[in-house]
N, C-alpha and C positions, 0 to 999 in steps of 0.2 A: 419243302426245303431239304436239300441233301448235304450231308457232311462228308468231306474227303480228308482222310487222315494222311499222314506222311507217306505211307506205302501206296495209298491210292493215287496220290498226286504224282509220285514218281512213275507209277505204272502207266499213267495216262500221258506222260511227258517224255516219250522216248526221244533220244538225242536228235536223231536225223529228222524226225517229224517236227520237233520243236524248233530246230534251227530253220527249217523251211517255213514253219508258221510265222516266225519272226521276219524272215526275209520277205514273205508275201505281205505281212503287215506293214513293214516299212516301205514296201514298194507302192502301196496304194490305199491301205485302210484309212478311213477318215476318223482317226482316233483323236479325241481332245484330251489333253492332260495338263491341268494347271500346275504351277510350280509346287513341288512338295514343301510341306511345312516341317521344319525341324525345331522342336522345343527342347530346351535344356531344363533338367530337373535336378535340383540340388538334393543330395542324400543326407541323412542325419550325420553320417561319418565324414562329410565334407567332399565325398566323391560326386562328380557331376556325370549324369547319365542323359541319354537322349531319347526322345519320342518322335518318330517320323510318321507323318500322315500323307499318303500318296494316292490321290484319286485319279480316275481316268474313265472315259466312257466312249462308246460308239453309238451315236444317236439312233434310237429305234431298235437297237440290238442288245446292248449290255451296258451296265454301269458297275464299276468295281472300285473298291478302296482297300488299300493295304495299310495296316497299322503295325509299326516296327518299334521294338525297344533295343537300345544299344547300351549294354552294361560292360564297359571295358575291363572292370575289375573281376569279372567272372572267369577270365582266363586263368588267373592264379589259383582259382578253386576247381579248375577242371570243368567249368560249365561253359555252355555256349554264350558268346558275348552278344549275339544277335538273335532275337526271337520275334516271330511275326505271325499275324493272322490275316486272312483275306476274306472279304465279304463281297458277294456278287448279287446284283439285282437285275431283274428283267428290264431291258430298255424300252419295252413297249408300255407296260403298265406299272412298273416300279416295284413289283413283287420281289421279296427277298427269296432268292432261289437256291443259293448255296453258300456254305462256309467251308474254307479249306485251310489246311496247314500252310502257313505263310513261309515257314522256314524252307520246306521242300520246294515250294514255288519259287522263292527267291533264289536259292542255290541253283535250281535248274535254269531259270530264265537268265540269270547273271552269267553262268558259264556258257549257255547257248549264245548269248549276245557277243561274248568275247570270241567264241569260236567263229561266229558269223563274220565279225570284223577281221579276224585272222584269215578267213577264206579270201578276203580282198587284199590283205596287207602282208601276209607271210609269203615267203618264197614258195613256189609250187613244189620244189625239191626239198623242203624242210623235213629233216629226219630226226632231229634231236630236240626234245622239249624239256625245259626245266621249270618245275612248279615250286614256287617259294611259299611256304606256309603249310600248316598241318591241321588247320581248322576244318569246319564243315564244307568249305568251298574247295579245298584242295583236290579231293578225289573227283569232284564234279568238273572242275576245269580241265583236269587231265582227260577224263572221259569225253568231254565235249570237243576239245581240240583234236583228240584222236579220230573224231568223226569226219573232220574236214581235211586232215593231212595223214599220210601214212607214216607214223613215227616208228623208227626202229629202236629208239632209246628214249625213255621217259625217266627223268631224274626228279627226285623229291628231296628238297632241303628245308630244314626247319631249325630253330634254335634248340629244340630237343631232338637229338638224333633218334631217340627211342620212338618218339611220335612220328617222325618222318619215316622211319623204317616200317612202322605199322601201316601207314598210308601206302607205302610202296608195296608191301606184302599183300595188302588187300587188293590193290590194282592188279598185281601179278596173278592173283587167284582168279581174277576176272578175264585173264588172257592178255593183258597189256604188258608191254616190255618195260616194266617199271622197276627201279632200284633206288636205293638210298644214295643221295649225294652228300659226301662228307665235307666238301669245300665249296662254299658259295662262289668264290672268285673263279675257281676252275670250272664250275658248272656253268656260269655265265659265259665264260670265254668259249666253251664248247657248244653252247646251245644255239640253235637256229631261231627258237622261240622261247622267250622267258615270260612266264605268267606268274605274277605276284599277287597273293591274296592274304595279306596280313593286316593287322590293326596297328601298324608301326606309327609312331609319332616323329620319327626322324628318318632322313634319307639314308638308306643303307645299300642300295643298288648303285654302283658307280659306273658312269658312262664309259670309262676307259676299259671296263671289263667286257662290254658288249661288242660282239664281232661285227665286222662289215657284213651287211646284208641281213642282219638279225631283226627280229620283231619283238618289241617289248609291250607286254599286256599288263597294264596297271589297274588292279581291281579293288584292292583293299582299302585304300585311304579315301574316304568320302567327305571328310570334314576339313576345315581350314588348318586345323592343328595336327593333321595326320599327313604323313608323307612316306613314300617308299623309294623314290629315285632322285639322284642328285641333278644339279643343273645341266651338267654335260650330257647326261642321258636324254634330257629334253631338247636342248638346243642343237644337238647333232642329228636329230631325227626329224622325219616328216611326221607331224603330229595330227592325230585324228581323235575324236571324242564320240561318246554315245550322244550326248546333247550338250550344246555349248553352255547354256544357262547354269546347269549344275556343275559341269566339269570345271569351269573357271573358279568355282568356289572351293574346290578341293585343294588341299595343301600341295599336291604335285604340280598344280598350275598356279594357284593364287600366290604362293610364296615366291616363285621366280618372277611372276608378274610384278609383285610389290617391290622386289629387289631391282627391277629394271632390266633383268637378263632375258626376259621373254615377253612377247606381246600377244594379246588375244588374236590379232590379225594373222598370226603365223599358224593358226589352226587351219589345217588343209581342208577339213571337212568333218561332218558328222555322219552317223550311221545311216540316217535317212538319205543323205546326199550320196553316200557310197552305194547303197543298194539301188537307188534310182539312177545311178550313172551320171549324176550332176557334177561329181568330182571324180578325178581318177584315183585309183588305189596305188599300190606299188608300181613305180615307174622303171625300176631297174633292179638287177639282182644284187647290186652293191649297196644301195641306199639302206639306211636304217629307218625303220618305221616304229611308231609308238601309238598305242591306243589307250586313252584314259577313260575308264568307265566309272560312273557313280551310281548307275541304275536309273531306269526310266519307268514311270508308272504305266506307259503304254505297253511295255514288255510284260508287266504283271497282268494287264488286262488281256492281252493276246494269249498268254499262257493259261490264265484262268478260264478263258473261253474254251480253250482246247480241253481242259480238265472237265468242265461242265458240259461239254458237247454243244455249245451255243454257236 
């Protein structure tokens, strides 16, 4: 049994290679992935936290399961809100073959999936990217999106300007054209692609801010009581999701559906359908597109197999 720490996982999941691994996997790999289980745990102080269990397997090759904790209160203490571990078993005889850092795996596969979707949905001439958020996913989505489009400007906005500046500075040191965004409205209006990775429980991205021909990538809100974009951002766009079953449970979709302003039938397609060409992606330079991601366990499995060399 082999152990892969954070550094080892990142080292084995280069952006271009991982994006193509996901593309190939969605194109044809026979991966089975039962619905993830989300358990709510009441803490002694009254806070509610979540435990997510996400299994997937490719028969005869590999079996994997990710276990994730979500502690929203950690943000105030400067700690990561999401922590995870991933276990991999041999698909032939069931042997436990590896355990790996689930945080690095999650950040990489999440960002890579959003970049893969943007490759089909963002305009080919997209040059300005706005990343909203300063947590562990912020730098990852900037790096991944910069793999599929040639950005001349990458802006980072967060509730804490100091944290946003730190993310931008780190990306700039890596050679990316990143800088602090001081005004979220101005940033949204200027951006060709907006990628939001927050734990917000209220809609703060306004559809009226999003430019004609823009692409909105919503990653952060994965539960019914979480939300990042308002109704207009949703209804004015051609909407795609990573997987329908999970996406319609997220606040960005479930709340507008409950309010009667959006219907599940308006989802244009999922990531598998996009990659396989069963639905079209962007159809014009003027239309607005939106990709809602909540995370798929098949993404974890495909990424974990790349790490373990299976």
